[in-house]
N, C-alpha and C positions, 0 to 999 in steps of 0.2 A: 504494500500499500504506499503510495507516494502522495501525500497531502501537502498542500501549500496554504499558509495563513499570512497573507500580506499584512504588514504592520501599518496601521493608520497613523502612527507617530510620524511617519515620513510623508503623509498625505498633505495636500494643500488645505490648511485649516480654514482659509477664506472661501474654499470651494469644497467643503467636506462632502456635501450631498453629491456633488458631481462625481467625486472620486469613489464614493461608495457605489454609486450606480454603475460606474465603469467596472468595479469589482463584481458587482452582481451579474454583469454580462460576460464576465471572464471565466476561465477554468479554475479560478481560486476556489478552495473548499471552505475555508473559514475566514473571518476577519479578526485579526489580532489587535487587541486594544490594551495599550500599556498605561496603567494607572500609577503615577508617581507622586509621592507626598513631600519631597524636598527634605526628608529626614532619613529614611532608609536608603535613598539614593539622593544625589545632590540636585537633581532636576525636579521640576514640578510640571506635570502634564495636564490631565483633566480628571474630573471625578464623575459621580453618578449622574448629574444632569446632562452631561455631554454623552455619556454612554446611552442614556435613555433616548436622546435624539438620533444617535447612530442606529439604534435598534429600529426606530420608525422607518428608516430607509433601507436597512440591510435585509437581504433575502437569504442570507447564509448565517450559519451559527456564529455567535460572538465568543471569541476565545480571549477571555479577559485575564490579564496578567497583573496581579497586584504587587507592585514594588513599594509596599508601605509597611510601616511598623504595626504590629498587633492586628493583622488583617482579620482575625476572627470577629472583631467589632462590627465589620461591615458586610458580612456574608449575605444577610437578608436584603440589605440595601442594594447590593449589585445584582442579586436575583431579581428584585423588583425593577431594576433598571434594564434588565434584559440579557444578563450573561447566561450563556448556555454551558460554558466550561469556565471553571474558576481556578486559577493556579496561584499558590501562595508560596513565598520563599521559606525554605527550611530555616534560614538564618533569622527569620522574623517571627517565628512561631515558638513560643515557650512550650505549648502543648499541642504538638503537631497532630497526634492521633485524634484528639478532640476536634481540632479544626477540620480535619478531612471528613470525619463523621458528620460534622455540622453542615459542610458543603453538600454532602450527598443527601442528608435529611432535608435540606432546602430545595432539593430537586435538580441540582446541577451535577455535571461531571466534575470530579475533583482531581486536582494535580498539584504536584510539588515542583518547585524550581530550585535548582542548585547553582549557586555562583561558581565562577571558574576555580576558586580555591577550595571548594567544598568537595570532599571525596564521596564517590558513589556509595562506598560501603556503609555510610551513615543511614542509608535507606533500607538496610537489612531488615529492620523490624516494622517498617511502615509501607514498603512498596506494594504489599498485597492489598492495601487500602486505596491505591492510586488508580485512576483511569488513565492517567498520563504523568510522565515526569519530563520536565523541561530542563535541558541543560543550557546554561548561558555560555555562549562562545565569545563573549566580550564581557567586560565588567559593566553591570547594569547602570542606567541612568542617562545615557546619551546615544543617539543614533549615529551611524556613520563610522563606527570604530572598526579597527582591524581585527580580523578573525584570529582566534587563538588556536594554534595548531594542535595542542594537546587534546582538543575536543574529540578528535577521532578516537583516541584511546579511551576517553571516558564514555563515548557512545558504545564501544565494544564491551567495556566493563558493565555498563548498565544493561545492554542486551543480554549478557550472560545472567545477570541477576534477575531480570524480568523472566527470562526463559525458565528459570529455576523456581521462582516464587509467585509470578503473576504474568503468565504468557500473554494475556489480553491487554496489558498495559502498553500504551503508545509512548514512543520516545520522540520528543520534540526538540528542536535546536533553534536557538535564537541569537543572532548577533553576527554581522559581517557575512551573511549567506549570500552567495552569488552563483552564477552559472558554472564557475570553475570548481567550487568546492561542493556544490549540491550533489553531484553524482557520487562523490567520495563519502559524503555523509549518509546517503541512502544505502550505499554499499556496506558501510560500517554497522548499519542497523537502525538508522533513524527512520521514523514513519512520517513525521510532520516537520516541515521547515517553515520558519518565520523569515520573511524577507521585506525589508523596508526600502532603503535607497535603491537596491538592485531593481525593484519594480517601479517605484514612483519617479526615479531619475532617468528611467529608460525612455528612449525615443518612442518605443511601442510597448507599453506596460503589459498589454494582453498577450503579446507574442513572448515577452520575457517570462510571464507566468507559465506558459506552455513549455518553454525551454527549461525552466527550473523544475518542473514536475517530471520531465523526462529522466 
């Protein structure tokens, strides 16, 4: 399965509806929505009101990535705003088991995100609760960063863990994804790729989405 989740962080915020409609017509599978609080990461993006407006126009599932402290406080808010998949950072959750159960109880798919410095082995006791694990291939907080090469090794490690404890768990990769590294990430075991600048700075975004999925 090769899924693509273009990141709206790289869209034109002045023409967000136009860019969402372009993605609706494209081969993209999900819409990736990065929520940043300026504390867990240095940047601030957007919150529930913007997600709610994105949902009005999107005809594809919203893949909402919470880069925020104590994300458990906002699970129902983001469900109400329209999130279909909700991913929270391992590094931001004091009680990860509880948070994952709460996301599922709220009716969403639940995922965990690992920063580049966080080892895959830390998911040994929680991967069975995950519908998806997202590996950051850049340090979170800004778009347009350079891809971290160690990600391929982490994808393979995670694939081995998922095969052993939760074969249905999807592996997503976010950060610096482009047409060069996408096939290598799929080959390593990734199921879903997040792409921002590669899509929105392309001369032909819809064609680039097709190429990224190949």
